[in-house]
N, C-alpha and C positions, 0 to 999 in steps of 0.2 A: 819567618821567624819575624816577631817584634821585639829584638832585644837592644840592648846598650849599643847603639849605634851602628846596628846592623843594617838596620835601612833609615838613619838619621834618628837616632835615638830611639827606634821603633815606634816611628809615627803613622805607620800603616794602619791605622785604628781605625774602628766602625765608628759611621758617623751619628748624627742626634739620633735621640727615642723618636721612635714612631708607635702609635697605636699596637698592642701585642695582639696579634691574632687570636681570634677565640677558638678553642678545643673542645671537642664535646666532652662532656662529664669531667670538668677538674675535679681534681681533689686536694683538700687541705691536710697537710701534715704538719701538724705543731706549729702553724703559722705560715706557711709557706704553700702558697696558690699556685699549683701546679699546672701548664696548659702548653699549648702547642707554640713552639718556636720561632716560624717565620714569620718575620715583620715585615708585611707587603711582596709583592711580585718581586721585587729586586734584590731581596735579603737572599743569597744564595747559601752564608753560612746557616742561617736558620732553616733553611730548606733541605740542608745536607742534615742537620741535626735530625727534624723530622722523618727525613728517609730512614735514620737510623734506628729510629724508635725513640730519640730523647724526649725526654720534657723540659721545660724551663719554667721557672717559675721565682718569687722575689719575696726577700725577707725583710721586714722594716726592722732597723738596728738604730741604737741612739747614735746621734750626731756626736756627742760627747759623753765617753763611756763615765766621766766624774759626775752626769746626771743622768741616769737610764731612765727618768720618766719625763725627761724634754723632749725637745724636736728630734724625730725620728728620720734616715733616709733609707733608701732603698738600694738591698743587694741584690744584684740580677746572677740568677747561676741556671746551668742547664744539670740535667741527670742522666746519666746513660745505664740501665740498669742491669744488674748481673743476672747472667743466663746460665751460669754453669755452676759448679760447686762454690758458693759465695762464701768470700774470705774476710768482706767489711766495705767500707767506703772508704776512697780516697779523690783526695782535692786534689788539685792541678792548678800551675801558675806557669804561666810562660814567659816572666820577667818583664823588661822594658828597661826602668821602672815604667808602671803605669800600662804596659800592655793588657788585653782583653783576654779574656779565656774562656769565653764561653763556649768557642768552637772546638777545644783541646779533647774533649772525649771522643768524639770520632776516630780523630788523629792516633792516641796514646793508643786506644782499642786495639788499632792494627798493629803498633808497636811493641806492643806489649804480648803479641801472639795469642798462644794458648793460654797464659793467664789472665789476658784482657777481659774474658768473659767474666772473670770469678770477680770483678770490684763492681761496685756502683760508682762510676765517675761521673765526680762533680766538677763541671769546667765553672769558674766563677769572674764576671768583672768587678775588679778592686773597687772597694769606695771611691766614685767621684770618675770614674773609667767608663767607656761604653753604656752600658745600659743602667749601670749604676750609680743614679743620681748625676749626673755628666755636670763636670766643673768646667765652665768656660771663660777663661780671662778676655776674650775677645783679643786675640795677638794677631797684627799685619801678619805673622808668617808661622809658618808651619812647623817649626824648630825653635829651642832656645839654644841652642849650641851655635857659636860662631867662633870662628880664628882670631888670633891679635894680628893677624897681617905682619907684613915685614918692617913698618914703620911704627914710631909712635902714634903718627895721626890715624893708622888703621884700628893700634888699639882703641885709640880712644873713641872711633866711632862705634866700636864694639861696646863699649862701658855705655856710650850713650844708648844705644839700643837695649842691654841689659836693663839701665835704668828704668826705661819705656816699660817695656815688659812687668817689670815686678811693680811699676804705679799701675798698669791696667789691672793688675791681679787685685792689687790693694782695692781700687776702684771698684771693678766691678763683683769680684767674690771675697772681698775681705771679713765676711763673717764665717765662712767654711775654712778659710787657710789654715787655722790652727788645727785643724782636726783631720787633716789631711796627712797622716801618718802609717808609719809600717808596722807600729804598734797597735793602732786603732783596726788595721787590716785584719791584723793577727786576732784581733778579739773579735772581729766579724765571724772569722772562720770557725773561732770556738763557737759562736751563735749560730751557725749553720749545722755544726756538729752536734748541739743541744737540741735544736730543731728536727734535727733528724731522726733523735734518738740513740745516738749513738755513746757508749761509753770511750771510744778510742776510734780515731779515723787516721788512715795512712794517708803519705804524702809525697807528691811529686813536682820540685821545682826546677825551673832553667834559671841560670842568669843572676836577675836582682831576684828570681824566684828563691833562690837558694838563701837568701839573707831573708827574707818574708819567712821561710820556712825555718830558720835559724834561731829567729826571735819567737815565734810560735812555740818551736822546741824550749825557747830558754822560760817562755810565760807559761806554758800548760805544758810540762813535761810529762806529766802520768797520762795523757789523754792522747798520745802517740803511738801506732803499731809500726810500722813499715814507713820509713822515710830514705828517698832519693834526692840528692841534691847533685845537679848536672850543670857545670859552669859555674864552680862557686866562686864569692865575693868573700874575700876578708872582710869582716864586719866591722874592724875598725875604719877600715876605708869608705863604706858606703857612706853617701852624703857630696855635698859641693865638689869634694874633692877626688870624686869615683874615678875620673880618668886620668887622674893625674900621673901614675904609675905605668900607664899603658905606652907609653910614646916608645920607648925603646921594641917593645915586643912587635907593634905597628913599624917602623924603620924596618927590620928584620922581615916582615910579613910583605912589605915593598920590595925589599930589595930579592926575596925569595920567587915575587912574582914577577920580576923584571928578569930575572935566569929565566923562566918557564916562558914567558915570552920570545926572549930573544932565540931559544932553542926552535921558534915555531916563525923563523923571521919571515918566512916565504907567506906565510897566511897573515900577519899584521903588519909587517914591513915598519918596526921600531926598533930595529939594530939587530946586528948578529950576536953583540955579546951584552953581559949584565950592564957595564959601563955605557955602552952606546944607548940602552934602552931609557937609563935612568937619565942620561943627558935630556932625551926626550921631556921628561917627569920635569926637570931643572928649568927647561925651556918655557912651561907650563907656569910653573910657580913664578919667574922672572916677569915675564909678560902681563900677567893676572895682577902684578904688583905695582905694574907702570900703568895700566889701563883694565876696565872690565874686558872678560871675553864675552862677546856675545854668543848666546846658543838659544836659539827660537826666540822666544823671548823673554828671556831671564838673561841679566848680565852679572857674570860670575866674577868675583875679584879677589883678592888673597884674603879675605875673611871667610871666605866661601869655597873656593877650592879645596882646600885639605879635607871639609867637612865630606866635600862629595868622594874625595879618594880614600878617605878612611872607610865610608859604607862598604868599598868593594873589597874590603881587607878580611872581613869574617871569616873567609873559608878559602881552603887551598884545592877544593876539588876543581875540574878543567871547567865544569858550566860557570864557576862563579869568577875564576879567573878569564874565562874569555871576556864575561862582561867587565872587568876591568879594565881589560885589553880593550874594548869596542869604547868605554868612555874614556880614555886615554887619547883613543884616534881620534874622537870628536872633538875634546879640549885642544888636543894639539893643532888639527886645523882652525880651530877657533883663534888661537893664535896668531893668526894669517888674515882673518875677516869674518862676519857673522858665516854660523853655520844652523842648520836644521837638525834636530837631535833626533834620534830613534825613537820610536813609540812609547816604551817602557822606560827609555832614559827622561822624555818628556814630562812623564806622568811623575817618575821621582823627583823632578824638578821641582815638578806643580806641589807636590806633598812637602817637599823641603822649605819650598821659598815662597809658597804661597800660604793665604789665610784657610783654606778651608780646613784643615787639620789642627785649628789652632785650640779646641777643646784636648784632645789627645796630647800636644805637646804642653798645656797649660797645668793637665793633671800632672802629666810626669816630673816636668822640673818642680812642682809644689808637693809632691811627694820627698825629692831629695830634697827639699830646701826646709822641709817640715820634721825631717828628721835629728838633721843637725846644722848648726850654725855654721855661717862661712865668714869669713876675714872681710871688715870691710873696708881694710887699708889697699887701695887700688895699685899701689906701689909695688906690693909684695908678689901681686899675680905677676906685672911687669918685668920686676928683676928676677922673677924663678925662671919666666920664659928666657930672656935674654941668658943666664945663664947655660942652659940646657941648649940653645942655639945651634952649637956646634955638633953636640952629639947628639939631638934629635932634629936635624933640619927641616922636616918636611909634617912634624906633630906637634912639637914643642909649644907652638902659639895657639892650637888647637885644644890638648890635651891640659894644659897647663893654664888656660885662659878663665877668666871668671866667667861665672852665669849670675842669673838675674839673684841668685840668692844673696849677694853683697848687696844688695839692696832689700832686701825682705822686710814685709811688715812686722815686726815683732819676733821675738826670738821661740824656737821651739817650745811646747808646754812639758815636753819631758826629754829627761836625759837620754843620750844613745843606749840602747840595749849593750849591757855586755853578755858574752856569749862564752860560756863554758860549761860543761856537766858533760854527763855517761850516758846520755840515752844514744842507743843505737843507731846508727844511719848509717848509708853507701854514698860515698861521695865519688863523683866521677868528673874527671878533669882531663882535658887535652895538655901535653905537654909544650906547644906552641901558639895556646888561645891568646890570639891578640885584644880581647876584650876584657874577660875577668882571669889575669895573668897567671900560670902555675904557681909560683909563690904564696898567692892567694890562698888555692887549694890548701895547702901544704898547713898555711897559718889554719885555716879553718878544722883541718883534721887533727891537728895538735889541740885546740880548744875543744873541740867534741872527742873526748878521751873512748868514749864508747864506739866512735867510727871506724870505717874502712875505706880505703882510697885506691881507686881503679883508676889509673894513668894511663892516657893511650900516647904512647909514643911517634913522634915524628909527623905531627899533626899539627895544622895549623887551624883551628876551627873552635868555634863557641856552640857550645849545643853536641852532645854525641850521642847519648841513647836515643836509637831509632830513628836517627837521622841522619849521621854519617856513612853508616852503611858497615860497621864494624862490627863483625859477629860475635867478635869475642866481648866486647864490652856490652852488646846486647845480652850476650846468653847468661851473663854474671849477674847482672841485672833484674830480668826474668826470674831466673832461680830465686835471687831473694825476695822477691815481690809474692813468689809462688810458695816458698817455704817459710819465709820469715827468719832463714839462718843467715848473716852476715857470713862471708868467705874468712875463713881462720885465718888470713894473713892478709896486708894489702898484697893487689894483683897488678899486674901490667900486661898490656896489651898493645899492639905495635898494627900502625897503619901501612 
């Protein structure tokens, strides 16, 4: 998954655009030119789509919807056509913000089980992401999120970096930045709907995709059939402060992981009690604030260690917790001297702190900054962090820190979307979600008065349907997508 800080703000994104492989007898459908999906021999995602029988295509849409006859950009999409008793077309979004979605139809068809064959599934790369006219600010790092660190000096280091990132975007992509917005992506989805000849579409979105779906639902309420929003965002929290309230949930997730590790001390040797394990984490934080930890070719300090740790706390199942234990083991060793990371950790460090994923990171921050203005008073961020150091000792410096939005060129062209209507939708949320916390789900549920809420209890995970393995949740979603009938009441499932 490529979602809110699930892997460093969802930065495991597709690379640059290569020439699209030719396909026999491409078909034009209202402006969409369909062809094969694989982009070269190393494009595994495209090859998987081709094997599944999907097609890929592009649609030209306005850069600026205020000038429909002006410059155009290309939106890339995939389509896996229905093979069963067809219900209609469903558009998919995997979140991010700025996550690509081209490969989603194959995964979601399997997740939807018997209902999956009844939809034409559309995976799209949102504007300026992946194959959709990619935006690249030429950043020296692969993500735009940094912790403030323990001292004012480390906070100032982050401030200088964010100012540089914003300047690079202004210098390299300034003409595009005003049009990198969720409202424009919603308009792009409606252009796809029209090009496919559909009066209505269905929609399934995860994480940020729930915000995109809510915005589309608000802008085009009569053009939606069945809607599933999984890992929902409070619409009023989307923007530069998206992470500001998630610190407590991640502090709790960290302690829950420490208890898990303590019960497995014979395997991980991090301590036999939760407090002993947490003491190891405290050592990592303390030493990284005094000197950088050398892990392979990367130097990790108190600006970067909190981000690394947060990336391992979005799932409470054993494989994810094992990965967190291995990360802590590596960082703990690095407090005593240089270490070599595992291959998997080394790749993650390259993504987060190298320049290879500049395009994905640029688009992601541009979406956040384009949707809502940020405070430009730097002291407000520092004071907020300081006020929450005691209650959020590990993550306040990260989740409450500023982004490049504090230096962004210009103000958003449109006001944030106010979400509130009675269009039916099914909202899915885990009560311990550390990325988009459960109170956000309740806010969205109240705003969408025609919605029903499915709550997964006793789970710390971000993204439930088709991913967490909960049969209760999966069945409720599948039944709704198949019948079009929401549950009569809000429902509760248990992990």
